[in-house]
C-alpha positions as CSV (number, residue, x, y, z in Angstrom):
1,M,63.9,113.6,62.2
2,K,65.1,113.0,65.9
3,I,68.8,113.6,64.1
4,K,67.9,116.9,62.6
5,H,66.5,117.8,65.7
6,F,69.5,116.8,67.7
7,I,71.9,118.6,65.4
8,S,69.4,121.9,65.6
9,T,69.7,121.4,69.5
10,L,73.2,120.8,69.5
11,I,74.0,124.1,67.1
12,L,71.8,126.1,69.2
13,I,73.6,125.0,72.4
14,L,76.9,125.9,71.0
15,L,75.6,129.7,69.7
16,A,74.6,130.2,73.3
17,T,77.9,129.1,74.7
18,V,79.5,131.5,72.2
19,Y,77.5,134.3,72.8
20,S,77.9,133.6,76.8
21,C,81.4,133.7,76.5
22,N,81.7,136.7,74.4
23,V,84.1,139.2,76.6
24,K,84.0,142.2,74.1
25,K,81.5,143.9,76.7
26,F,83.7,143.6,79.6
27,I,86.8,145.2,78.0
28,P,87.0,148.8,79.6
29,E,87.2,152.0,77.6
30,G,90.2,152.9,75.9
31,E,91.8,149.5,76.1
32,F,92.5,146.8,73.7
33,L,92.4,143.2,74.3
34,Y,95.6,141.5,72.9
35,K,95.2,138.5,70.6
36,G,99.1,137.9,70.2
37,A,101.7,138.4,67.8
38,D,102.8,136.8,64.2
39,L,106.3,136.9,63.2
40,K,107.6,137.0,59.5
41,V,111.1,135.7,58.9
42,N,113.1,136.9,55.5
43,T,116.7,135.6,55.0
44,E,119.5,136.9,52.6
45,S,120.7,133.2,51.9
46,Q,119.9,129.8,53.1
47,I,120.6,129.2,56.6
48,N,120.7,125.9,58.4
49,E,118.6,124.9,61.1
50,L,116.3,127.9,60.3
51,D,113.2,126.3,62.0
52,Q,115.2,126.2,65.2
53,V,116.1,129.8,65.0
54,E,112.3,130.9,64.0
55,E,111.3,128.7,67.4
56,E,113.5,131.0,69.5
57,L,112.6,133.8,68.0
58,E,108.8,133.1,68.4
59,G,109.4,132.4,72.1
60,L,110.7,136.2,72.6
61,L,106.8,137.3,71.7
62,R,105.7,138.5,74.9
63,P,103.3,138.9,76.6
64,E,100.9,135.5,76.1
65,P,97.7,136.3,75.0
66,N,94.7,135.0,76.8
67,S,93.9,131.5,76.1
68,K,91.3,130.4,73.9
69,I,89.2,127.1,74.0
70,F,87.1,126.3,70.6
71,G,87.9,129.9,69.7
72,M,86.3,131.4,72.9
73,Y,88.1,133.2,75.8
74,V,86.4,130.8,78.4
75,G,89.1,131.5,81.0
76,L,89.0,135.5,80.6
77,W,85.1,135.2,80.6
78,A,85.1,133.4,84.1
79,H,87.6,136.1,85.2
80,Y,85.2,139.0,84.2
81,K,81.9,137.3,85.4
82,G,83.9,136.5,88.9
83,T,85.3,139.9,89.5
84,Q,82.2,141.7,88.9
85,E,79.7,143.0,91.5
86,K,77.8,140.3,93.3
87,P,79.5,137.7,91.0
88,G,77.7,134.7,93.0
89,F,79.3,131.3,94.4
90,I,79.6,129.6,90.9
91,N,81.1,132.7,89.0
92,R,83.9,133.0,92.1
93,F,84.5,129.1,91.8
94,L,85.0,129.4,87.8
95,N,87.3,132.4,88.4
96,K,89.2,130.9,91.2
97,K,89.4,127.7,89.3
98,I,90.2,128.5,85.2
99,G,90.2,132.4,85.4
100,E,92.8,134.2,83.5
101,E,93.8,137.9,84.0
102,P,93.1,139.9,80.8
103,V,96.2,140.7,78.7
104,Y,95.7,144.4,77.1
105,F,97.7,145.9,74.6
106,S,98.6,148.5,77.0
107,Q,101.1,146.0,78.6
108,V,102.7,145.2,75.0
109,D,106.0,146.8,74.0
110,P,106.9,146.2,70.5
111,S,110.1,148.3,70.4
112,R,111.3,146.4,73.6
113,T,110.4,143.0,71.9
114,E,112.2,144.0,68.4
115,D,115.4,144.7,70.5
116,L,114.7,141.5,72.0
117,I,114.9,139.7,68.6
118,L,117.7,141.5,67.2
119,N,120.1,140.8,70.3
120,R,119.0,137.4,70.0
121,L,119.7,137.2,66.2
122,E,123.3,138.9,67.2
123,N,124.1,136.2,69.8
124,R,123.6,133.7,67.0
125,G,126.0,135.2,64.7
126,F,123.3,137.0,62.4
127,F,124.9,140.5,62.7
128,Y,123.6,143.5,60.8
129,S,119.9,142.0,60.7
130,T,116.9,144.4,61.1
131,T,113.6,144.1,62.7
132,D,110.1,146.0,62.2
133,S,106.7,145.5,63.5
134,E,103.4,146.7,62.9
135,V,100.4,147.3,65.3
136,L,96.8,146.1,64.1
137,R,93.8,147.3,65.8
138,K,90.0,146.2,65.0
139,G,87.6,147.1,67.0
140,K,88.1,146.1,70.8
141,F,91.1,143.8,70.2
142,A,94.7,144.5,68.9
143,S,97.8,142.3,67.4
144,V,101.1,142.8,66.5
145,D,103.0,141.6,63.1
146,Y,106.8,141.3,63.5
147,T,109.2,141.0,60.6
148,A,112.7,140.3,60.9
149,E,115.3,140.3,58.1
150,I,118.2,138.2,59.1
151,S,121.6,138.6,57.2
152,T,124.2,136.0,56.3
153,P,125.7,134.6,59.4
154,Y,129.4,134.9,60.2
155,T,131.1,131.4,60.2
156,L,134.1,130.0,62.0
157,T,137.5,129.7,60.4
158,E,139.6,128.8,63.3
159,V,140.1,129.1,67.2
160,V,143.4,130.3,68.4
161,V,144.7,129.5,71.7
162,E,146.7,132.6,73.1
163,R,149.4,130.8,75.3
164,D,151.9,131.5,78.0
165,S,154.7,129.5,79.4
166,M,152.2,128.4,82.6
167,E,150.7,125.0,82.9
168,I,147.4,126.0,82.6
169,D,147.7,127.1,79.1
170,K,149.2,123.8,78.4
171,E,145.9,122.0,79.8
172,I,143.8,124.5,78.0
173,I,145.3,123.5,74.5
174,A,145.1,119.9,75.3
175,M,141.3,120.5,76.4
176,M,140.7,122.5,72.9
177,Q,141.4,119.1,71.3
178,E,137.9,117.9,72.0
179,T,136.0,121.4,71.5
180,K,132.7,121.6,69.6
181,L,133.8,124.8,68.1
182,D,134.3,123.4,64.6
183,S,135.7,125.2,61.6
184,G,132.6,126.6,59.7
185,S,129.9,126.5,62.6
186,R,128.0,130.0,63.0
187,F,128.7,132.1,65.5
188,A,126.7,131.5,68.5
189,L,127.1,133.0,72.2
190,N,125.6,130.2,73.9
191,T,128.0,127.8,72.6
192,L,130.9,129.8,73.6
193,N,129.4,130.2,77.0
194,A,129.2,126.3,77.3
195,E,132.9,126.0,75.9
196,R,133.9,128.1,78.8
197,A,132.1,125.9,81.4
198,R,133.2,122.9,79.6
199,I,136.8,124.2,80.4
200,D,136.3,125.3,83.9
201,S,135.0,121.9,84.8
202,T,137.6,119.9,83.2
203,L,140.3,122.4,85.0
204,K,138.9,122.0,88.1
205,E,138.8,118.0,87.9
206,K,142.7,118.7,87.2
207,G,143.3,120.7,90.7
208,Y,142.6,124.2,89.9
209,Y,140.6,124.7,92.9
210,N,139.9,128.4,92.5
211,F,139.6,128.7,88.7
212,N,136.4,130.4,87.3
213,S,134.9,130.4,83.9
214,D,134.8,134.0,84.0
215,F,138.7,134.2,83.8
216,L,138.2,133.3,80.4
217,I,137.3,135.5,77.4
218,F,136.8,134.7,73.5
219,E,137.3,137.8,71.2
220,A,136.2,137.6,67.5
221,D,138.2,138.8,64.6
222,T,135.7,139.6,61.9
223,N,138.0,141.8,59.7
224,I,139.1,138.5,57.4
225,S,136.8,139.3,54.5
226,D,134.0,141.6,54.3
227,S,132.2,139.7,51.4
228,L,132.3,135.8,52.9
229,R,131.6,137.1,56.7
230,L,134.1,134.9,58.4
231,F,135.8,135.4,61.8
232,K,138.4,134.0,63.4
233,L,138.0,133.4,67.6
234,Y,140.9,133.9,70.1
235,L,140.9,132.3,73.4
236,R,142.9,133.6,76.4
237,L,142.7,134.6,80.0
238,K,141.8,137.7,81.1
239,K,144.2,140.4,82.5
240,N,144.6,140.7,86.4
241,V,143.5,137.3,87.0
242,P,144.2,136.4,90.8
243,P,147.5,134.4,90.9
244,N,145.7,131.4,93.1
245,G,142.9,131.3,90.7
246,I,145.6,129.6,87.8
247,I,147.4,127.1,90.0
248,P,146.4,123.4,90.6
249,Y,145.9,122.4,94.3
250,K,146.8,119.3,96.1
251,I,145.5,118.0,99.4
252,D,148.2,118.2,102.1
253,T,146.0,117.1,105.2
254,I,142.7,115.0,105.7
255,N,141.0,115.5,108.8
256,V,137.7,113.4,109.8
257,F,135.6,114.2,112.7
258,P,133.3,111.1,113.2
259,N,131.2,112.8,116.2
260,Y,131.0,116.2,115.4
261,S,129.6,118.8,117.4
262,I,129.7,122.6,117.5
263,D,130.1,122.4,121.2
264,E,133.1,120.4,121.1
265,D,136.7,121.4,121.0
266,G,138.4,119.3,118.2
267,E,142.0,120.2,119.4
268,S,141.4,118.6,123.0
269,L,140.1,115.5,121.2
270,D,142.3,112.3,120.5
271,T,143.4,111.6,117.3
272,T,144.2,108.3,115.4
273,F,146.3,108.4,112.1
274,Y,145.2,106.1,109.5
275,D,145.9,105.6,105.9
276,N,147.2,109.2,106.2
277,K,144.4,110.9,107.5
278,N,143.5,112.1,110.9
279,F,140.4,110.6,112.5
280,I,139.5,113.0,115.6
281,Q,137.1,111.8,118.2
282,G,136.8,111.4,121.9
283,N,135.6,108.0,122.6
284,L,135.8,105.4,120.3
285,V,132.3,106.2,117.9
286,F,133.3,105.1,114.5
287,K,136.1,102.4,113.7
288,P,138.8,104.6,111.5
289,K,139.5,101.8,109.4
290,L,136.0,101.0,108.3
291,L,135.2,104.8,108.0
292,N,138.3,105.2,105.8
293,D,136.8,103.0,103.1
294,Y,133.9,105.7,102.3
295,I,136.5,108.3,101.4
296,L,137.8,108.6,98.0
297,I,140.2,111.5,98.1
298,Q,143.6,111.1,99.4
299,D,146.3,113.3,100.6
300,E,149.1,114.3,98.0
301,Q,146.1,113.9,95.5
302,R,145.4,117.0,93.1
303,Y,142.0,118.5,94.1
304,N,138.8,117.1,92.6
305,P,135.3,117.9,92.9
306,T,133.8,115.1,91.7
307,L,136.1,112.4,94.2
308,S,134.8,115.0,97.1
309,K,131.3,114.9,96.2
310,L,131.2,111.1,95.9
311,S,132.9,111.0,99.1
312,S,130.0,113.1,100.7
313,N,127.6,110.8,99.2
314,R,129.4,107.6,100.3
315,L,129.2,108.8,103.8
316,S,125.8,110.0,103.7
317,T,124.6,106.5,102.3
318,I,125.8,104.7,105.8
319,G,122.5,105.9,107.3
320,N,124.3,106.8,110.5
321,Y,124.6,110.5,109.9
322,K,122.4,113.4,109.9
323,F,124.7,116.1,108.3
324,V,127.8,115.3,106.3
325,N,129.8,118.5,105.5
326,L,133.4,118.7,103.7
327,R,135.4,122.1,104.0
328,Y,138.6,122.7,102.5
329,E,140.9,125.3,104.1
330,E,143.7,127.0,101.7
331,L,147.3,127.0,103.0
332,A,150.2,128.4,102.0
333,T,151.1,128.4,98.3
334,N,153.9,128.9,96.1
335,D,154.1,130.3,92.6
336,S,153.2,126.8,91.0
337,L,151.2,124.6,93.6
338,G,148.4,125.5,96.0
339,H,148.1,123.5,99.4
340,L,144.6,122.4,100.8
341,K,143.5,120.8,104.1
342,A,139.9,118.6,103.7
343,S,137.9,118.2,106.8
344,F,135.0,116.0,107.3
345,Y,132.5,117.2,109.5
346,L,130.2,114.2,110.5
347,S,127.1,114.9,112.6
348,P,125.5,111.6,113.9
349,M,121.7,110.6,114.2
350,T,120.4,109.6,117.6
351,K,121.8,106.1,118.4
352,R,118.6,104.5,119.4
353,S,115.0,105.0,118.7
354,V,111.5,103.3,119.1
355,R,108.3,104.2,116.8
356,A,105.1,102.8,117.5
357,E,102.5,103.1,114.8
358,L,98.8,102.2,115.5
359,L,97.0,101.5,112.2
360,A,92.9,101.1,111.5
361,V,93.1,98.9,108.5
362,S,90.2,98.5,105.8
363,K,90.8,96.2,103.1
364,S,88.7,96.1,100.0
365,N,88.1,92.3,100.6
366,N,85.7,93.6,103.4
367,F,88.0,92.7,106.2
368,A,89.0,95.7,109.2
369,G,90.2,96.1,112.1
370,P,93.1,97.6,114.3
371,A,96.9,96.8,114.0
372,L,99.9,97.9,115.9
373,N,103.4,98.0,114.5
374,L,106.8,98.6,117.1
375,V,110.0,99.3,115.6
376,Y,113.3,99.3,117.4
377,R,116.1,100.7,115.9
378,N,119.9,100.6,117.2
379,R,122.5,102.7,114.7
380,N,126.3,102.3,114.9
381,L,125.6,98.8,116.6
382,F,129.4,97.8,116.2
383,K,130.9,101.0,115.8
384,G,130.8,100.4,111.9
385,G,127.7,102.0,110.6
386,E,125.7,98.9,111.2
387,T,121.9,99.2,111.9
388,L,119.7,97.0,113.9
389,N,115.8,96.8,113.1
390,L,113.5,95.0,115.2
391,T,109.8,95.3,114.1
392,G,107.1,93.7,116.1
393,R,103.5,93.4,114.6
394,I,100.1,92.4,115.7
395,G,97.0,92.7,113.7
396,Y,93.2,91.6,114.2
397,E,90.5,91.7,111.4
398,F,87.1,90.8,111.2
399,Q,85.1,90.7,107.6
400,I,82.3,92.8,107.5
401,A,79.3,93.2,105.0
402,G,80.0,90.0,103.4
403,G,76.8,88.2,103.9
404,E,75.4,85.6,106.1
405,D,78.2,83.1,104.5
406,R,80.9,85.5,106.0
407,K,79.5,86.5,109.3
408,G,82.1,85.8,112.3
409,L,85.3,85.3,110.0
410,T,88.2,86.8,111.7
411,S,92.0,87.0,111.3
412,L,94.7,87.2,113.8
413,E,98.2,88.3,112.5
414,L,101.5,87.9,114.8
415,G,105.0,89.0,113.2
416,L,108.4,89.7,114.5
417,N,111.4,90.5,112.5
418,A,114.9,91.3,112.8
419,D,117.4,93.0,110.1
420,L,120.8,93.8,110.6
421,I,122.3,96.0,107.9
422,F,126.1,96.5,107.3
423,P,126.9,99.6,105.3
424,R,129.7,97.4,103.2
425,V,129.9,94.0,101.6
426,I,130.0,91.1,103.6
427,F,131.2,87.9,102.0
428,F,133.2,84.7,102.7
429,V,136.2,86.2,101.1
430,P,137.3,89.8,101.4
431,I,136.0,92.0,98.3
432,K,136.9,95.3,97.7
433,E,133.8,97.1,96.3
434,K,134.3,99.8,93.1
435,F,131.0,101.5,93.6
436,S,131.8,105.1,93.5
437,Y,128.0,106.8,94.0
438,S,126.9,104.9,96.8
439,V,128.4,101.7,98.8
440,P,126.5,98.3,98.7
441,K,125.0,97.2,102.2
442,T,125.0,93.7,103.3
443,K,121.5,92.6,105.0
444,M,121.0,89.8,106.8
445,G,117.3,89.0,108.2
446,V,115.0,86.6,110.2
447,G,111.4,86.9,110.7
448,V,108.7,84.6,112.1
449,E,104.9,85.2,111.3
450,Y,101.7,83.6,112.7
451,L,98.2,83.9,110.7
452,S,95.1,82.3,112.3
453,R,92.2,82.5,109.7
454,G,89.5,82.0,112.3
455,G,88.1,78.6,112.5
456,L,89.6,77.7,108.7
457,Y,93.3,77.4,109.2
458,N,96.8,78.4,110.8
459,L,99.5,79.4,109.0
460,N,103.1,79.7,110.5
461,S,106.2,80.7,108.5
462,V,110.0,81.1,109.3
463,S,112.3,83.1,106.9
464,T,115.3,84.3,106.4
465,N,117.6,86.2,103.7
466,Y,120.9,87.2,103.1
467,G,121.6,89.8,100.3
468,Y,123.1,93.3,99.0
469,F,121.3,96.2,97.9
470,W,122.9,99.5,96.6
471,N,122.1,102.7,94.3
472,A,124.2,103.0,91.2
473,N,123.1,106.5,90.6
474,Q,120.5,108.7,91.7
475,F,118.2,106.7,89.7
476,A,119.3,103.1,89.5
477,Y,118.8,100.7,92.4
478,H,120.0,97.0,92.8
479,E,118.9,94.4,95.5
480,I,120.3,90.8,95.2
481,N,119.6,88.0,98.0
482,P,121.9,85.1,96.9
483,I,120.1,83.2,99.9
484,S,116.4,83.4,100.6
485,L,115.0,80.7,102.8
486,S,111.2,80.1,104.0
487,V,109.3,77.4,105.8
488,V,105.7,77.5,106.1
489,N,103.4,75.1,107.9
490,L,99.8,74.7,107.6
491,S,98.2,73.4,110.7
492,K,94.8,73.1,112.6
493,T,92.6,73.0,109.3
494,S,89.0,72.9,109.5
495,P,86.8,70.5,107.7
496,E,85.5,73.1,105.4
497,F,89.3,74.1,104.6
498,D,90.4,70.6,104.0
499,K,87.2,70.2,101.6
500,I,88.5,73.3,99.4
501,L,92.0,71.6,99.2
502,D,90.5,68.4,98.4
503,D,88.4,69.7,95.7
504,N,91.5,71.9,94.3
505,P,94.3,69.8,93.8
506,F,96.5,72.7,92.5
507,L,95.7,74.8,95.6
508,K,96.4,71.8,97.7
509,R,99.8,71.1,96.0
510,S,100.8,75.0,96.6
511,F,100.0,74.7,100.5
512,E,102.1,71.5,100.6
513,Q,105.2,72.8,99.3
514,N,106.3,74.4,102.3
515,F,110.1,74.8,101.9
516,I,111.4,77.8,99.5
517,A,114.9,78.1,99.1
518,G,116.0,80.5,96.2
519,I,117.6,83.4,95.0
520,N,115.9,86.7,93.8
521,Y,116.8,90.3,92.3
522,T,115.2,93.1,91.9
523,F,116.2,96.3,89.8
524,N,114.0,99.7,89.7
525,Y,115.1,102.6,87.4
526,N,113.2,105.5,88.7
527,K,112.7,109.1,86.9
528,L,109.0,109.9,88.2
529,N,109.9,112.2,91.3
530,D,111.1,115.2,89.5
531,R,107.9,117.5,89.2
532,F,109.7,119.8,86.7
533,R,110.2,116.9,84.0
534,T,107.7,116.7,81.4
535,H,108.3,112.9,80.9
536,G,108.6,110.8,83.7
537,Y,109.3,107.2,83.9
538,F,109.9,104.0,85.7
539,L,111.1,100.7,85.2
540,G,111.2,97.7,87.6
541,V,112.2,94.1,87.0
542,G,112.1,91.4,89.5
543,L,113.6,87.8,89.0
544,D,112.8,84.9,91.5
545,F,114.1,81.3,91.4
546,A,113.7,78.7,93.7
547,G,114.6,74.9,94.2
548,N,117.1,74.9,91.5
549,T,119.9,73.9,93.6
550,L,118.2,71.7,95.8
551,S,117.1,69.5,92.7
552,L,120.9,69.4,91.3
553,V,121.9,68.1,94.8
554,D,119.1,65.5,94.6
555,K,120.0,64.5,91.2
556,A,123.6,64.2,92.0
557,I,122.8,62.1,95.1
558,G,120.3,59.8,93.0
559,K,117.4,61.2,95.2
560,D,114.1,62.0,93.4
561,D,111.6,62.5,96.3
562,G,111.5,66.4,96.2
563,K,112.5,67.0,99.7
564,F,115.0,68.3,102.0
565,L,115.6,67.6,105.5
566,G,111.7,66.1,105.2
567,L,110.4,69.1,104.0
568,E,109.0,69.1,100.2
569,Y,110.5,72.0,98.4
570,A,109.2,74.3,95.7
571,Q,110.9,74.5,92.2
572,Y,109.9,77.6,89.9
573,G,110.9,80.6,88.0
574,K,109.2,83.6,88.2
575,A,109.6,87.2,86.7
576,D,108.1,90.6,86.9
577,L,108.0,93.7,84.6
578,D,106.7,97.0,85.9
579,L,106.6,100.0,83.5
580,R,105.2,103.3,84.2
581,Y,105.2,106.6,82.5
582,H,103.9,110.0,83.8
583,L,103.2,112.8,81.7
584,N,103.3,116.2,83.6
585,I,101.1,118.4,81.9
586,D,102.2,121.1,84.4
587,K,103.2,121.1,87.9
588,K,99.6,120.2,89.3
589,Q,98.4,118.0,86.2
590,T,99.4,114.5,85.5
591,I,98.7,111.7,83.2
592,A,99.9,108.6,85.0
593,T,100.0,105.1,83.2
594,R,101.4,101.8,84.5
595,L,101.6,98.3,82.6
596,F,102.5,95.1,84.9
597,A,103.5,91.8,83.3
598,G,104.3,88.8,85.8
599,V,104.7,85.1,84.8
600,G,105.6,82.3,87.6
601,V,106.8,78.9,85.9
602,P,106.3,75.6,88.2
603,F,108.9,72.9,87.2
604,G,110.3,69.8,88.3
605,N,108.8,68.2,91.0
606,S,106.0,71.4,91.4
607,S,102.8,71.6,89.5
608,S,102.0,75.1,90.8
609,L,103.5,78.3,92.4
610,P,103.5,77.9,96.3
611,Y,100.6,79.9,97.6
612,V,102.7,82.8,99.0
613,K,104.2,83.4,95.7
614,Q,101.1,83.3,93.6
615,Y,99.7,86.5,91.9
616,F,96.6,88.2,92.6
617,S,94.4,91.0,91.2
618,G,91.9,93.5,92.3
619,G,92.1,96.1,95.3
620,P,93.4,99.5,96.1
621,N,96.8,99.3,93.9
622,S,95.4,97.0,91.1
623,V,92.1,96.7,89.2
624,R,90.1,99.1,91.7
625,A,86.6,98.4,90.5
626,F,87.1,94.7,92.1
627,R,87.5,93.5,95.3
628,I,91.2,91.9,96.4
629,R,91.4,88.5,95.1
630,S,88.5,88.5,93.2
631,I,89.5,88.7,89.6
632,G,90.1,85.4,87.8
633,P,92.1,83.1,87.2
634,G,90.9,83.6,83.6
635,T,86.9,83.5,83.2
636,Y,86.4,81.2,86.1
637,R,84.1,82.3,88.8
638,P,83.0,80.3,91.8
639,E,79.5,79.2,92.2
640,N,79.2,81.3,95.1
641,F,81.2,84.4,96.3
642,D,81.5,82.9,100.0
643,V,84.5,82.7,102.3
644,N,85.9,79.7,100.5
645,S,86.2,81.7,96.9
646,F,88.9,83.8,99.0
647,F,91.3,81.1,98.5
648,D,90.7,80.3,94.8
649,Q,91.4,83.7,93.1
650,S,95.4,83.7,92.6
651,G,97.3,82.4,89.5
652,D,100.7,81.9,88.0
653,I,100.4,84.7,85.2
654,R,99.5,88.4,85.8
655,L,98.7,91.1,83.1
656,E,97.5,94.9,84.4
657,A,97.2,98.1,82.9
658,N,96.3,101.5,84.5
659,I,95.8,105.3,83.3
660,E,95.0,108.0,85.6
661,Y,94.4,111.8,85.1
662,R,95.4,113.5,88.5
663,F,94.5,116.9,89.2
664,P,94.2,119.9,91.5
665,I,90.8,120.8,93.4
666,V,91.5,123.2,96.2
667,S,94.4,123.4,98.2
668,L,95.8,119.9,99.3
669,L,92.9,118.0,98.0
670,K,93.5,116.7,94.6
671,G,91.1,114.7,92.2
672,A,91.6,111.8,90.0
673,L,89.8,110.1,86.8
674,F,91.2,106.6,86.3
675,M,90.5,103.3,84.5
676,D,92.2,99.7,85.2
677,A,92.1,96.6,83.2
678,G,93.7,93.3,83.8
679,N,93.6,89.6,85.2
680,I,95.6,86.8,86.1
681,W,95.5,83.2,84.5
682,L,97.0,79.8,85.4
683,M,100.0,78.3,83.7
684,N,98.8,74.7,83.6
685,E,95.1,73.6,83.4
686,N,93.3,73.0,86.5
687,E,89.9,71.1,86.2
688,A,88.9,72.6,89.7
689,L,89.1,76.0,88.0
690,P,87.9,76.0,84.2
691,G,88.6,78.7,82.2
692,G,91.6,79.7,84.3
693,K,94.4,78.6,81.9
694,F,96.3,81.3,79.8
695,T,95.0,81.3,76.3
696,K,95.9,83.0,73.1
697,T,92.9,85.3,73.5
698,W,93.8,86.4,76.7
699,W,92.5,90.1,75.9
700,N,89.3,89.0,75.7
701,E,89.5,87.9,79.4
702,L,90.5,91.3,80.8
703,A,88.5,92.9,83.8
704,V,88.2,96.6,83.2
705,G,87.0,99.1,85.7
706,T,86.8,102.9,86.1
707,G,86.3,105.2,88.6
708,V,87.1,108.9,90.3
709,G,89.3,109.3,93.4
710,L,90.1,112.0,96.1
711,R,93.4,112.8,97.4
712,V,94.9,114.4,100.3
713,D,98.3,115.3,99.4
714,I,100.3,116.5,102.2
715,Q,103.8,117.0,100.7
716,F,105.1,113.6,101.1
717,F,102.2,111.9,102.6
718,V,98.9,110.8,100.4
719,I,95.7,109.6,101.7
720,R,93.9,108.2,98.9
721,F,90.1,107.6,98.3
722,D,88.9,105.6,95.4
723,L,85.4,104.8,93.9
724,A,85.2,102.6,91.0
725,T,82.8,100.3,89.3
726,P,83.6,97.5,86.8
727,V,82.7,97.9,83.2
728,R,84.0,94.9,81.8
729,I,83.3,91.6,83.7
730,P,85.3,88.5,82.5
731,Y,83.5,85.8,84.0
732,L,80.3,86.5,82.1
733,E,79.4,85.0,79.1
734,E,81.1,86.3,76.1
735,G,79.0,89.0,74.6
736,E,77.8,89.8,77.8
737,R,81.2,90.8,79.2
738,W,81.2,94.7,78.5
739,G,78.5,97.0,80.0
740,N,77.0,98.3,83.2
741,T,73.5,99.4,84.0
742,F,74.6,102.0,86.5
743,D,71.8,101.9,88.2
744,I,72.6,104.4,91.2
745,G,69.2,104.1,92.8
746,S,69.4,100.5,93.3
747,K,70.9,99.3,96.6
748,T,71.7,95.8,95.4
749,W,73.6,97.4,92.4
750,R,75.4,99.9,94.7
751,K,76.5,96.9,96.9
752,E,77.6,94.8,94.2
753,N,79.1,97.5,91.6
754,L,80.3,100.3,93.8
755,I,83.8,99.7,95.3
756,F,85.5,102.1,97.8
757,N,89.1,101.8,98.1
758,F,91.0,103.8,101.1
759,A,94.8,103.5,100.8
760,I,98.1,105.4,101.6
761,G,100.3,106.8,98.8
762,Y,99.6,106.9,95.1
763,P,98.7,103.2,93.4
764,F,101.6,103.9,90.9
């Protein structure tokens, strides 16, 4: 009986909804609401790829009718209700968000659509086709039925290039060896236009600076056979083509202005001649020998737009110039060859800059406090495009809303980093880079950090690295650090923290490995940033190995104490995989997904990863329904979530998946609905963390959370607020992990189950 009552109620609600969305009463007198059009295609003979032709023709049926949801004109109804006299706030809001302007039959021109269909068929080679249309009216609605009678298409027999004695004719004939205009192919105007564009692009690569695709013309001869519908294609240059458009150009002079300003007179500046290029500058700003390596064009070389573009890109990647402009100037020409002067105008950025950032930090582990970042930058330090970055940081945090056990816990962080970046490869032996898109950069860095976790311990670290990074193309990024060293020193530990380490030998070992020497590599392939792309994706790969070289040295000299210069070194291998996929429904709506998998394997003299290399989960860029470092390992949960539990929630394996629907609300304010899942595990068994080891039933140990978010999206700057709650808690008993009481009225429930995250930028 209850089920029948529910079904009856549901039917009544649906009927009421349908009635409320009835738009017939709003349609003005004398107008008909346009319901769309149907297209019927008839053919004289069998046609290849007919489905593609039909799809293309259906795309010409304009305008698009109003959309329906479950057979109802919801958007149109919202428009009518929101534009009536005294519509009210709700109707105005619905009209603004989902309202659609009505599409009436008076806006439809069937004869115009017939002409478009016929024109498209002729462009596809279906000459002598016919079209027809019929208007159907019923009540206050109207639609159109179109019919297309498609004739047998014309097919190609051969392509003939009308030639002369000029060099360009020989070039075109050679290019036609790779043409897509095959014998037997159907006449298609877009294919002919693509072929002209291909020839134009190839000729420019061969030096034809002034050539244009409009100089070429295809002529079709259809008088071969009336019954078989064949045609022969002739390709030739148009008449009255300008003489400078059909001769190749070579570069005679290359001028480079390394310190260009519109206020300076280039003729009064000193000129340095190097590698057949003129480097024109007043005082020495950039060493010509170093700047020359970025320029791929050479004198006596034919004009090449690809090399020109790549030269400009390479100069831009130095990081020293605000604007890079390459201009060509035509010089004297003769009957067979043109001459060009190339000039690079390079406008430098400000040499020195200082930036201060005052931050208010709030973390999901209840730490909050101020932080100050100071950044000093010196560009073109040694007149070779080098950049020196000095970064200082001071941060103070205190823990709030953590209960009696957490009161008074503070954190002081001090840091100083120095990076020196060379826009070229610096190696022990000279290396001539072969990357045309951008130049690899060499980075040398050193840093010191001090962390005082109030009353528990001090952590001092010194690190240095030497490596290279570069963009292989506009999507692919590589970074490799052959030398990566860090020394971590744990000092001034409190009795409470000593007890934590004594109770957890694995954690203690991770802090004892205070020397990390290794190599790491990062690869990113990013196609997420193009909002006009329906499918965006990102692939990130990270590899990190440490201690292997030192271990080999130890074995070679007969040592086995696992120490270097008296410091115990870590030995491990670590790999990360980050996959992201964005489905852009339109310019404003996106379904974003991410899958992350990471594993670290300790071996040799190490039984666990160093603490600073371990994974953790939870927080604003992870599983947002759990506080940072509060998930795992596995199904383990400390007896008390006090200050001590903070150190245990890290591990060797991390799996995580996220999905998020992003949508607009008003103006710069965006909304999101999301769900996250993940956990971390240990590679080896740890008696102090029962349930923490990775098992074959790992999927039964995932933490799952869901929530809503608000984002202030100011172009390239996003302020993010996320509110999440757990729906699956892995440390509960099996059978009790799914579910949530959702007792919003309970203060205790809200405190334990509503997690607020504040962050800058999107999580993935």
